[in-house]
C-alpha positions in Angstrom: 6.6 -3.1 13.2 3.5 -2.9 11.0 1.5 -1.6 14.0 4.2 1.0 14.8 4.4 2.1 11.2 0.6 2.2 10.9 0.3 4.4 14.1 3.1 6.7 12.9 1.6 7.2 9.5 -1.8 7.8 11.2 -0.2 10.7 13.2 1.5 12.0 10.1 -1.8 11.9 8.1 -3.6 13.7 10.9 -1.0 16.5 10.6 -1.4 16.5 6.8 -5.2 17.0 7.1 -4.7 19.8 9.6 -2.4 21.5 7.1 -4.8 20.8 4.2 -7.7 22.5 6.1 -5.5 25.5 6.8 -4.2 25.8 3.3 -7.6 25.4 1.6 -9.3 27.9 4.0 -6.5 30.5 3.7 -6.7 30.4 -0.1 -10.5 30.7 0.0 -10.4 33.5 2.5 -7.6 35.4 0.8 -8.9 35.1 -2.8 -12.5 33.8 -2.7 -11.6 32.2 -6.1 -12.7 28.7 -7.1 -9.9 28.7 -9.7 -7.2 29.5 -7.1 -8.7 26.8 -4.9 -8.4 24.3 -7.8 -4.8 25.5 -8.3 -3.9 24.7 -4.6 -5.3 21.2 -5.1 -3.3 20.9 -8.3 -0.1 22.1 -6.5 -0.5 19.2 -4.0 -0.9 16.6 -6.7 1.1 17.7 -9.8 4.5 16.8 -8.2 3.2 13.3 -7.8 2.5 13.2 -11.6 5.9 14.5 -12.4 8.0 12.6 -9.9 6.3 9.4 -8.9 7.9 7.2 -11.6 11.4 8.4 -10.4 10.3 7.8 -6.8 9.1 4.3 -7.6 12.4 3.4 -9.3 14.4 4.7 -6.4 12.3 2.8 -3.9 12.9 -0.5 -5.7 16.6 0.1 -6.2 18.0 1.9 -3.0 17.6 1.1 0.7 13.9 1.9 1.3 14.3 2.8 5.0 17.0 5.5 4.4 15.1 6.8 1.4 11.9 7.2 3.5 13.8 9.0 6.3 15.1 11.6 3.8 11.6 12.3 2.5 10.1 12.7 6.0 12.9 15.2 6.9 12.1 17.2 3.8 8.4 17.3 4.6 9.0 18.4 8.2 11.3 21.2 7.0 8.7 22.5 4.5 5.9 22.4 7.2 8.2 24.3 9.6 8.8 27.0 7.0 5.0 27.3 6.5 4.5 27.7 10.3 7.2 30.4 10.6 6.0 32.4 7.6 2.3 32.2 8.8 3.4 33.3 12.2 5.2 36.3 10.8 2.1 37.1 8.6 4.3 36.8 5.5 2.2 34.2 3.6 0.8 35.4 0.2 -1.5 33.3 -2.0 1.3 32.5 -4.5 3.9 31.8 -1.7 1.4 29.4 -0.1 0.9 27.7 -3.4 4.7 27.4 -3.9 5.2 25.8 -0.5 2.2 23.5 -1.1 4.0 22.4 -4.3 7.1 21.7 -2.1 5.0 19.5 0.2 3.7 17.8 -2.9 7.3 17.0 -3.9 8.0 15.3 -0.6 4.7 13.3 -0.7 5.5 12.3 -4.3 8.9 10.9 -3.4 7.5 9.1 -0.3 4.3 7.6 -1.5 5.6 4.6 -3.7 8.1 3.6 -1.0 5.4 3.8 1.8 3.0 1.7 -0.3 5.6 -0.9 -1.1 6.7 -1.4 2.5 3.4 -3.2 3.5 4.3 -6.6 1.9 7.6 -6.5 3.8 5.8 -6.1 7.2 3.0 -8.7 6.8 2.8 -12.2 5.4 1.1 -12.6 2.0 -2.3 -14.0 3.4 -2.6 -10.7 5.4 -1.6 -8.4 2.5 -5.2 -7.6 1.4 -6.5 -6.8 4.9 -3.3 -4.8 5.6 -3.9 -2.6 2.6 -7.5 -2.1 3.7 -6.3 -1.2 7.2 -3.9 1.4 5.7 -6.9 2.9 3.9 -8.8 2.8 7.1 -6.0 4.6 8.9 -6.0 7.3 6.2 -9.7 7.8 6.8 -9.4 7.8 10.6 -7.0 10.7 10.0 -9.5 12.3 7.7 -12.1 12.1 10.4 -9.8 13.5 13.2 -7.5 15.8 11.2 -10.1 18.1 9.6 -12.1 18.6 12.8 -9.0 19.3 14.8 -7.7 21.5 12.0 -10.9 23.5 12.0 -10.6 24.1 15.7 -6.9 24.9 15.6 -7.4 27.3 12.7 -10.4 29.1 14.3 -8.9 29.3 17.8 -5.1 29.6 17.3 -4.5 30.5 13.7 -2.8 29.0 10.6 0.7 29.1 12.2 -0.3 26.6 14.8 -1.9 24.3 12.2 1.2 24.2 10.1 3.4 23.8 13.3 1.4 20.7 14.4 1.8 19.2 11.0 5.6 19.7 11.3 5.6 17.9 14.6 3.5 15.0 13.3 6.4 13.8 11.1 8.5 13.0 14.2 6.6 9.8 15.0 7.3 8.3 11.6 11.0 9.4 11.7 11.4 7.6 15.0 9.8 4.4 13.7 12.0 4.4 10.6 15.1 4.8 12.8 14.0 1.8 14.9 13.1 -0.4 11.9 15.7 -3.1 11.5 14.9 -3.7 7.8 16.4 -6.9 6.3 17.1 -5.8 2.7 16.7 -8.6 0.2 20.0 -10.1 -0.9 20.5 -10.1 -4.7 23.6 -11.5 -6.2 23.1 -9.3 -9.3 24.0 -5.6 -9.4 21.2 -3.1 -8.9 19.4 -1.7 -11.9 20.3 1.8 -13.0 17.6 4.4 -12.3 16.7 5.1 -15.9 16.8 1.4 -16.8 14.6 0.7 -13.7 12.0 3.2 -14.9 11.8 1.8 -18.4 11.6 -1.8 -17.0 8.7 -0.8 -14.7 6.8 0.9 -17.5 7.3 -2.1 -19.7 5.9 -4.4 -17.0 2.8 -2.2 -16.5 2.2 -2.1 -20.3 2.1 -6.0 -20.4 0.4 -6.6 -17.0 -3.3 -7.1 -18.0 -4.9 -7.0 -14.6 -2.8 -4.1 -13.4 -3.7 -2.1 -16.5 -7.4 -2.7 -15.8 -6.9 -1.3 -12.3 -5.4 1.9 -13.9 -8.2 2.3 -16.3 -10.9 1.9 -13.6 -9.0 4.4 -11.4 -8.9 6.9 -14.3 -12.6 6.5 -14.9 -13.4 7.4 -11.3 -10.9 10.0 -9.9 -11.1 12.6 -12.7 -14.8 13.2 -11.9 -14.9 12.2 -8.2 -12.3 14.9 -7.4 -14.9 17.7 -8.0 -16.3 17.3 -4.5 -13.1 17.5 -2.4 -11.8 20.3 -4.6 -14.9 22.4 -4.2 -15.8 21.4 -0.7 -14.4 24.7 0.9 -16.7 26.7 -1.3 -19.7 24.4 -0.4 -19.0 25.2 3.2 -18.5 28.9 2.5 -21.2 29.6 -0.1 -23.9 27.0 0.3 -23.8 26.9 4.1 -22.4 30.4 4.8 -20.1 28.8 7.3 -16.5 29.2 8.4 -13.5 26.8 8.9 -15.4 24.9 11.6 -18.1 23.9 9.1 -15.5 22.9 6.5 -13.7 20.8 9.1 -17.0 19.1 10.1 -17.8 18.2 6.5 -14.3 16.7 6.1 -14.6 14.9 9.4 -18.0 13.4 8.4 -16.4 12.1 5.1 -13.6 10.5 7.2 -16.2 9.0 9.6 -18.1 7.6 6.7 -15.0 6.0 5.3 -14.3 4.4 8.7 -17.8 2.9 8.7 -17.3 1.8 5.2 -14.1 0.0 6.0 -15.8 -1.9 8.8 -18.7 -3.2 6.6 -16.6 -3.6 3.5 -15.7 -7.3 4.1 -19.4 -8.0 4.5 -20.2 -6.3 1.2 -17.3 -8.0 -0.6 -18.7 -11.4 0.4 -21.8 -10.5 -1.7 -20.4 -8.5 -4.6 -17.3 -9.1 -6.7 -14.8 -6.3 -6.8 -15.9 -5.0 -10.2 -19.6 -4.6 -9.2 -18.6 -3.2 -5.8 -16.6 -0.4 -7.5 -19.4 0.5 -9.8 -22.1 0.5 -7.1 -19.9 2.7 -4.9 -19.3 5.0 -7.9 -23.1 5.4 -8.3 -23.4 6.2 -4.6 -20.6 8.8 -4.8 -22.2 10.5 -7.8 -25.4 10.7 -5.8 -23.6 12.5 -2.9 -22.0 15.0 -5.4 -25.5 15.8 -6.6 -26.7 16.1 -2.9 -23.8 18.6 -2.2 -25.1 20.7 -5.0 -28.7 20.7 -4.0 -28.6 20.8 -0.2 -27.9 24.1 1.7 -28.3 23.0 5.3 -25.5 21.6 7.5 -27.3 18.7 9.1 -28.4 16.9 6.0 -25.2 17.8 4.2 -23.3 16.0 7.0 -25.3 12.9 6.3 -24.4 13.2 2.6 -20.7 13.6 3.6 -21.0 10.3 5.6 -22.2 8.5 2.5 -19.4 10.3 0.5 -16.8 8.8 2.7 -18.4 5.3 2.6 -18.4 5.4 -1.2 -14.9 6.8 -1.5 -13.3 4.1 0.8 -15.2 1.4 -1.1 -13.7 2.4 -4.4 -10.3 3.4 -3.1 -9.7 0.3 -1.0 -10.9 -2.0 -3.8 -8.5 -0.4 -6.3 -5.6 -0.3 -3.9 -5.9 -4.0 -3.0 -6.2 -5.0 -6.6 -3.1 -2.8 -7.4 -1.0 -4.4 -4.6 -1.9 -8.0 -5.4 -1.6 -7.8 -9.2 2.2 -7.1 -9.2 5.2 -9.0 -7.8 7.6 -7.7 -5.2 10.5 -6.9 -7.5 8.6 -4.2 -9.4 5.9 -3.3 -6.8 7.1 0.3 -6.0 7.4 1.1 -9.7 4.0 -0.3 -10.5 2.4 1.5 -7.6 4.1 4.7 -8.6 2.2 4.4 -11.9 -1.0 3.9 -10.0 -0.2 6.9 -7.9 0.4 9.0 -11.0 -3.0 8.0 -12.4 -4.6 8.7 -9.1 -2.9 12.1 -8.7 -3.2 13.1 -12.3 -6.9 12.4 -12.1 -7.1 14.6 -9.0 -5.0 17.4 -10.5 -6.9 17.5 -13.8 -10.2 17.1 -12.0 -9.4 20.0 -9.5 -8.4 22.3 -12.3 -11.3 21.4 -14.6 -14.1 21.5 -12.0 -12.6 24.6 -10.2 -12.5 26.5 -13.5 -16.0 25.2 -14.4 -17.4 26.4 -11.1 -15.7 29.8 -11.6 -17.1 30.2 -15.1 -20.6 28.7 -14.6 -21.7 27.9 -11.0 -20.7 25.7 -8.1 -23.9 23.6 -8.2 -23.7 23.0 -11.9 -20.1 21.8 -11.7 -21.0 19.2 -9.1 -24.1 18.0 -11.0 -22.2 17.7 -14.3 -19.3 15.8 -12.5 -21.9 13.4 -11.0 -23.4 12.6 -14.4 -19.9 12.1 -15.9 -18.9 9.8 -13.1 -21.9 7.5 -13.7 -21.2 7.3 -17.4 -17.5 6.7 -17.0 -18.1 4.0 -14.4 -20.5 2.2 -16.7 -18.0 2.3 -19.6 -15.2 1.1 -17.3 -17.0 -2.2 -16.4 -15.4 -3.8 -19.4 -12.0 -3.8 -17.6 -12.1 -6.5 -14.9 -10.1 -6.4 -11.7 -11.8 -9.1 -9.7 -9.1 -11.7 -10.6 -6.2 -9.8 -9.0 -6.3 -11.6 -5.7 -6.2 -15.0 -7.5 -2.8 -14.3 -9.0 0.2 -16.2 -7.6 3.2 -13.9 -8.2 5.7 -15.4 -5.8 9.1 -16.1 -7.4 9.2 -19.7 -8.7 12.9 -19.9 -9.4 12.2 -22.8 -11.7 14.4 -21.7 -14.6 17.8 -23.4 -14.5 20.8 -21.2 -14.8 22.1 -21.0 -18.4 24.8 -23.5 -19.3 27.9 -21.6 -20.4 31.5 -22.8 -21.1 33.0 -19.6 -19.7 31.8 -16.8 -17.5 29.9 -14.2 -19.5 30.3 -10.4 -19.0 27.1 -9.0 -17.7 26.9 -6.0 -20.1 27.4 -8.1 -23.2 24.4 -7.3 -25.5 22.0 -8.2 -26.8 21.0 -11.6 -25.2 18.8 -13.8 -27.4 17.1 -16.9 -26.2 15.5 -19.5 -28.4 13.3 -22.4 -27.4 12.3 -25.2 -29.8 9.0 -27.0 -29.4 7.6 -30.0 -31.2 3.8 -30.1 -31.1 1.2 -32.5 -32.6 -0.9 -30.9 -35.4 -4.1 -31.4 -33.4 -2.6 -29.4 -30.5 -1.7 -26.5 -32.7 -4.6 -24.1 -31.7 -4.1 -24.6 -28.0 -0.3 -24.3 -28.3 -0.5 -21.0 -30.1 -3.1 -19.6 -27.7 -0.8 -20.5 -24.7 2.2 -19.1 -26.5 0.5 -15.7 -27.1 -0.1 -15.6 -23.3 3.5 -16.6 -22.7 4.7 -13.8 -25.0 3.1 -11.2 -22.7 5.0 -12.6 -19.7 8.3 -12.5 -21.6 7.8 -8.9 -22.6 6.5 -8.0 -19.1 9.7 -9.4 -17.4 12.2 -7.7 -19.7 12.1 -9.0 -23.3 12.5 -6.2 -25.8 10.8 -8.3 -28.5 9.3 -11.7 -28.8 8.0 -14.0 -31.5 7.0 -17.6 -32.2 7.5 -19.1 -35.7 6.9 -22.5 -37.3 9.3 -24.5 -39.5 7.8 -24.6 -43.0 9.8 -27.8 -43.8 8.6 -29.6 -40.7 5.2 -28.5 -39.5 4.7 -28.8 -35.8 8.2 -27.6 -35.0 8.1 -24.1 -33.5 10.8 -21.7 -32.5 10.3 -19.1 -29.8 12.7 -16.2 -29.8 13.0 -13.3 -27.4 15.7 -10.7 -26.9 16.8 -8.7 -23.8 19.0 -5.6 -23.7 21.9 -7.5 -22.1 23.0 -10.8 -20.6 22.6 -9.3 -17.1 19.0 -8.3 -18.0 18.3 -11.9 -19.0 19.7 -13.2 -15.7 17.2 -10.8 -14.0 14.4 -12.5 -16.0 15.3 -15.7 -14.2 14.6 -14.0 -10.8 11.3 -12.5 -12.0 9.5 -15.6 -13.2 6.5 -16.4 -11.0 4.4 -19.4 -9.9 1.7 -18.4 -12.4 4.4 -18.3 -15.1 5.5 -21.8 -14.1 2.0 -23.2 -14.3 1.6 -21.7 -17.8 4.9 -23.1 -19.0 4.0 -26.5 -17.6 0.8 -26.5 -19.7 2.9 -25.7 -22.8 5.4 -28.4 -21.9 2.6 -31.0 -21.7 1.8 -30.4 -25.4 5.3 -31.5 -26.4 5.5 -34.7 -28.5 6.9 -37.7 -26.6 7.0 -35.6 -23.4 10.5 -34.3 -24.3 11.4 -30.9 -22.8 11.8 -28.0 -25.2 15.4 -27.3 -26.3 16.7 -24.0 -25.0 19.7 -22.0 -26.5 21.3 -18.8 -25.3 23.1 -16.3 -27.6 24.9 -13.1 -26.6 26.5 -10.3 -28.5 29.9 -8.8 -27.9 33.4 -10.3 -27.9 33.6 -14.0 -26.9 35.6 -14.9 -23.8 35.5 -11.4 -22.3 36.1 -11.4 -18.5 33.2 -10.9 -16.2 32.4 -7.3 -15.3 33.3 -6.2 -11.7 29.6 -6.0 -10.6 29.9 -8.4 -7.7 29.0 -12.1 -7.6 27.3 -13.6 -10.6 25.0 -16.7 -10.6 26.7 -20.0 -11.0 27.0 -21.1 -14.6 
């Protein structure tokens, strides 16, 4: 199924690149404006910024297969409308931008769910290479799609380019119809959408490694976007070429990315992920400078190859770190935040560098973006992502179910948990250091607040307190605890005097003795 999904997404991405070539060239041909070209890029990415968080929550809460089917049908419909309007010669620049925005809406709603399906299709040891293979597939499409798009656009026209994109969605629709997905069984009721978004954002705020991935991505994409945003003008103004030249440059970038994906394992064996991302950033900045200074096709194609190599090195490294630094229950939501950062960087970069090129010059925009990328990459080295693959985020299920004398209504709120520890004075420093780390995990998994206090009458006696929004949300915490959390809690337990386990108490608001809510089966008391 992973193979079938990979091939179907490849076909869809080829169609998307064909459409992208047609859209970019049509805007450049109709307006000749760098600002309008930047606006097209923004129209493709702005919906992701606006809708990805909602899409991530939906992908974690509803049936992912049905959800993906709806998004693909939407995208096929918009692509069909583009083909019909282009064939009737009714496309105007603003209508094209509007429909491009509609395509962006479909992509925004689909991207978190597509990214989160990979761990369902491969075992955990193959997750990192599977993510890298997905990046490779994207860049295979980048190598084939633009070249094919340039030929189709030059020989048959924009209507055929948009029509081929509409057909490309059929493969993925068929695969999704065939996918016999085994949805995970959860005895607890699903989260509400608004609640799921807030929970996902809370997780991201407390997940140290994932936050580092977001910061590294921000430092790269805002400046790196200058080259893809302005590439149609490079082909048109620097080379004096047509859509074929533009397609060749995009194909060369895709081919460079394929070559990069092939040699990336060899490079990773010699560089940690943090150094690899910065080295690739330096190479990418050099290629942006090359695009500004070279005005002949052959050497510019060589520069484009290196551009693709550098791009895949950064992108694959960040995507693998993002996938492996979050657990399954929140993966689509966390990846939606990554997608927002990625897309916001592209949207802002496209507008900024397109406007800069319009006001100043194309060459100066690319050179300034290259310098900024180098400086931002150097500053971002303080945020480390190399530890992402060492995390063990599999559910540990080691928390015992709370002991209750009667079944508790799930929406009773708030739920407060206290844990009492007894620690020898000489262990105080180590205990408090580990507890601070534990506090991050409590907040990350749903605690609204957390604190650890010491008994002034009996030094060495500590009380940990944390609060969740409801009893049901605390039960969800039991499902979210990971193997790494278990190891941390075991280290804290080893500091207990006399080896006695900490004493745990649960408190809940609301009327005592209320009947259980009709939400389906609850965990055994």
